[in-house]
C-alpha positions in Angstrom: -8.2 2.6 73.3 -9.8 6.5 73.0 -13.3 6.7 71.6 -16.2 8.7 71.3 -19.1 6.8 73.0 -22.7 7.2 73.3 -24.5 5.8 76.3 -27.6 7.2 76.0 -29.5 8.8 72.8 -29.6 12.8 73.4 -28.0 15.9 72.4 -24.1 16.3 71.2 -23.1 16.8 75.1 -23.9 13.2 75.3 -20.7 12.1 73.2 -18.1 11.4 75.6 -14.4 10.6 75.2 -13.8 6.8 76.9 -11.1 4.3 77.1 -12.9 1.1 75.5 -11.1 -2.1 74.6 -9.5 -2.0 71.0 -11.3 -4.5 68.7 -10.9 -8.0 68.2 -11.3 -8.9 64.3 -12.8 -12.0 63.1 -11.8 -14.0 60.1 -13.1 -11.7 57.2 -12.2 -8.4 59.0 -9.1 -6.4 58.8 -7.7 -4.0 61.9 -7.5 -0.6 60.9 -5.6 2.1 62.7 -7.7 5.0 62.3 -6.6 8.2 60.9 -9.8 10.3 60.7 -13.6 9.6 60.4 -16.1 11.2 58.3 -19.3 12.8 60.3 -22.6 12.5 58.4 -26.3 13.5 59.3 -26.9 9.9 59.9 -24.8 10.1 62.9 -26.6 13.0 64.4 -30.1 11.1 64.0 -28.8 8.1 65.5 -27.0 9.9 68.3 -30.3 12.1 68.7 -33.0 9.3 68.6 -30.7 6.2 69.4 -28.9 3.6 67.0 -30.5 0.5 64.9 -29.2 -1.8 67.8 -29.9 -0.1 71.0 -28.8 -3.2 73.1 -25.3 -3.0 72.0 -24.1 -0.1 74.2 -21.7 2.0 74.5 -22.4 2.9 70.8 -19.5 4.3 68.9 -21.1 6.4 65.8 -19.3 7.0 62.5 -19.8 5.1 59.5 -17.0 6.6 57.3 -13.4 6.0 58.2 -10.0 6.1 56.5 -6.7 4.6 57.9 -3.7 2.4 57.8 -4.6 -1.8 58.2 -2.7 -3.0 61.0 -3.5 -7.0 61.0 -5.8 -8.9 58.6 -7.9 -11.8 59.4 -7.3 -15.2 58.3 -10.0 -15.4 55.3 -9.0 -11.9 54.0 -7.2 -12.1 50.7 -5.9 -8.9 48.6 -5.0 -6.9 51.5 -1.8 -6.4 53.5 -1.1 -4.6 56.6 0.2 -0.9 55.9 -2.3 -0.2 53.0 -4.0 2.9 53.5 -7.7 2.5 53.0 -11.0 4.3 53.2 -14.7 2.5 53.6 -17.9 2.8 55.0 -18.7 0.2 57.7 -20.1 0.2 61.2 -21.4 3.0 63.2 -25.1 2.1 63.3 -25.2 0.5 66.7 -24.0 -3.0 65.6 -20.4 -3.2 64.9 -18.6 -0.3 66.5 -17.9 3.0 64.4 -15.1 5.0 63.3 -14.9 7.9 66.1 -12.3 6.1 67.6 -8.6 5.1 67.5 -9.0 1.5 65.8 -11.7 -0.3 64.1 -12.5 -3.9 63.2 -13.7 -3.5 59.6 -15.7 -6.0 57.0 -13.0 -6.5 54.1 -15.5 -6.4 51.7 -16.3 -2.8 52.4 -12.7 -1.4 51.8 -11.1 0.6 49.1 -7.7 2.0 48.5 -7.3 5.5 49.7 -7.1 8.0 47.0 -3.4 9.2 46.9 -4.5 12.8 46.5 -6.6 13.3 49.4 -5.5 13.6 53.3 -6.7 10.9 55.4 -9.4 13.6 56.8 -10.9 14.4 53.1 -10.7 10.6 52.3 -12.8 9.8 55.6 -15.4 12.2 54.4 -15.8 10.7 51.3 -17.4 7.2 51.3 -21.0 7.6 52.4 -21.7 10.4 50.2 -19.9 9.3 47.2 -21.8 5.9 47.2 -25.1 7.5 47.9 -24.8 10.1 45.1 -23.3 7.1 43.0 -26.2 4.8 43.6 -29.0 7.4 43.6 -28.0 8.7 39.9 -26.5 5.6 38.6 -28.2 2.5 40.1 -31.9 4.3 40.8 -32.2 7.0 38.1 -30.0 5.3 35.4 -28.3 8.3 34.3 -26.9 8.8 30.7 -25.1 11.2 28.7 -27.1 14.2 27.4 -29.6 14.4 30.2 -30.8 17.3 32.4 -30.5 16.7 36.1 -31.4 18.5 39.1 -29.3 18.2 42.0 -31.2 19.9 45.4 -28.4 21.2 47.8 -25.6 21.1 45.3 -23.3 22.6 47.9 -23.8 20.0 50.6 -22.1 16.7 51.4 -23.8 14.7 49.0 -24.9 17.2 46.6 -21.5 18.5 45.9 -20.2 14.9 44.8 -23.5 14.5 43.0 -23.0 17.5 40.7 -19.3 15.9 39.8 -20.3 12.5 39.2 -23.3 13.5 37.0 -21.0 15.7 35.0 -18.5 12.8 34.7 -21.4 10.8 33.2 -21.9 13.4 30.7 -25.2 15.2 31.9 -26.0 18.7 32.1 -26.7 20.0 35.7 -28.6 22.3 37.5 -28.2 22.9 41.4 -30.2 24.8 44.1 -28.1 26.5 46.8 -28.9 29.0 49.1 -26.5 31.8 49.0 -24.1 33.4 46.2 -21.2 31.8 47.7 -22.6 28.3 47.3 -23.6 29.1 43.6 -19.8 30.1 42.8 -18.9 27.0 44.6 -21.1 24.4 42.4 -20.4 26.6 39.2 -16.7 25.9 40.2 -17.5 21.9 39.9 -19.0 21.9 36.6 -22.7 22.9 37.3 -24.4 24.7 34.2 -27.2 26.1 35.9 -26.9 27.0 39.7 -30.3 28.0 41.0 -30.6 30.5 44.2 -33.9 29.2 45.3 -34.6 32.1 47.9 -34.2 34.6 44.7 -35.9 32.6 42.1 -38.8 29.9 42.0 -36.6 26.7 41.2 -39.5 25.3 39.0 -39.7 28.1 36.5 -36.1 28.2 36.6 -35.7 24.9 35.5 -38.7 25.1 33.0 -36.8 27.9 31.2 -33.7 25.8 31.5 -35.0 22.9 29.6 -37.4 24.9 27.1 -40.5 23.8 28.9 -39.7 20.2 28.7 -38.5 19.8 32.5 -35.6 17.9 33.7 -34.6 14.0 33.3 -33.9 13.3 36.5 -34.4 15.2 40.1 -32.2 14.0 43.0 -33.8 15.0 46.3 -31.3 15.1 49.7 -33.4 17.3 51.7 -36.7 15.6 51.8 -40.0 16.9 53.3 -42.4 19.4 51.3 -39.4 19.7 48.5 -40.2 16.3 47.1 -43.6 17.1 46.4 -42.7 20.6 45.3 -40.0 18.9 42.8 -42.5 16.8 40.8 -43.7 19.8 38.3 -40.1 20.4 37.5 -39.6 17.1 36.1 -40.6 15.9 32.4 -43.1 13.2 31.9 -41.7 9.4 32.5 -38.7 11.0 34.3 -36.8 10.2 37.4 -37.1 11.4 41.1 -34.8 9.7 43.5 -34.8 10.9 47.3 -32.5 9.8 49.7 -35.3 10.5 52.7 -38.2 8.6 53.6 -41.0 10.6 51.9 -43.7 12.4 54.5 -46.8 11.1 55.0 -48.7 14.0 53.5 -46.3 13.6 50.2 -49.0 14.9 47.3 -48.5 12.2 44.4 -50.9 13.7 42.0 -48.2 15.5 39.7 -46.1 12.3 40.0 -48.9 10.1 38.9 -49.9 12.1 36.1 -46.4 12.6 34.7 -45.9 8.9 35.0 -42.6 9.6 36.9 -40.5 6.7 38.2 -39.6 7.3 42.0 -36.4 6.0 43.4 -35.5 5.4 47.1 -32.2 5.5 48.0 -30.6 4.4 51.3 -27.0 3.5 50.9 -27.1 1.8 54.4 -29.2 -1.1 53.3 -26.0 -3.4 52.8 -24.8 -2.9 56.1 -28.1 -3.3 57.7 -29.0 -6.6 55.7 -25.6 -8.1 55.7 -25.7 -8.0 52.2 -22.7 -9.4 50.0 -23.3 -8.3 46.9 -24.4 -4.7 48.0 -21.1 -4.3 50.0 -19.1 -5.5 47.1 -20.6 -3.1 44.9 -20.4 -0.1 47.2 -16.5 -0.9 47.5 -16.1 -0.9 43.7 -17.9 2.5 43.8 -15.3 3.8 46.1 -12.3 2.1 43.8 -13.7 3.9 40.8 -14.3 7.3 42.6 -10.8 7.1 44.0 -9.3 6.6 40.4 -11.2 9.9 39.2 -10.1 11.6 42.2 -6.4 10.7 41.8 -7.0 11.8 38.2 -7.9 15.1 39.2 -11.4 14.8 37.9 -13.4 14.6 41.3 -13.0 16.4 44.4 -14.3 16.2 48.1 -14.9 19.6 49.9 -13.9 19.5 53.8 -15.6 22.3 55.3 -13.7 21.8 58.8 -12.0 19.0 60.5 -12.1 18.8 64.4 -10.1 16.4 66.8 -11.5 13.4 68.2 -12.2 14.8 71.7 -14.3 17.6 70.0 -16.8 15.6 68.4 -19.9 17.0 70.3 -18.8 20.3 68.9 -18.6 19.0 65.4 -22.3 17.4 65.8 -23.4 21.0 66.9 -22.2 22.8 63.7 -23.6 19.8 61.5 -27.0 20.5 62.8 -26.8 24.2 62.5 -26.9 23.2 58.6 -25.7 25.4 55.7 -22.2 24.0 55.3 -20.3 24.0 52.1 -19.1 20.2 51.8 -18.4 17.8 54.9 -16.6 17.8 58.3 -14.4 14.8 59.9 -12.7 14.3 62.8 -9.0 13.8 62.6 -8.0 10.9 65.1 -4.4 10.7 64.5 -3.0 13.7 62.7 
């Protein structure tokens, strides 16, 4: 099969189109004829620094995929060949990822592809949907009527986080860098877009909340922004970050305000082979698919590249500033 393989860590040029054996499935897996693969920042990080399993070369990256089930393992129930699915599985250096024509996928990770989405749109969705859901629902315990801040609201995780927060009945503010992105998040239902280059987001949020601070802040950026966000959150509020806090993070304001800090890494069930976590994430994708098909949730696809242009897609990803997601079209 054709696949984009990484033989050694480094720049985007190390992503090379190769012929690799078609994967064989185990009893609990299905064989998926891939139609598209999502591209996420974790892909670029692994390409640059090496995967979680460096001995398993060559590496096929790509956690997100969408395609058609071709065959099922002997222990798989509830799935049949011919069904269209989307999922987050593989691509971390162990099980091969989805920058390929075929994938062997753990059946516990599958969900039916939303009918309203193209395969490319569906492939762009799983990791960001699960991340946003787990951060807001499972970590921060979002409830209706709360005021929520989403950093980088026009990004991959951010744009679905804005929509999920609104679906759960929250009022939402989102930081963005340009007027175009402000218009974009407003179109998703964001109540208070904040152009952070033009106004101080903490002051803006204090004004928006009558000096109380937001109930929840969701950090999708990391670095110094985590510390800078603490004053924007009301006492006993929640801050969730998807990045590892920096060693120099100043926790004083967070401690004085009794903030609850949540850490979100949606890859944990994949890395730990955690059955309950994998099944929970598949249920998240099922619920999100229902909202997508009902027209209540959308996936913004910034651009699609053919499989053999994966390196170009990584270059664009690392430039930053995208609205939404990138995907590889494997079998248009």
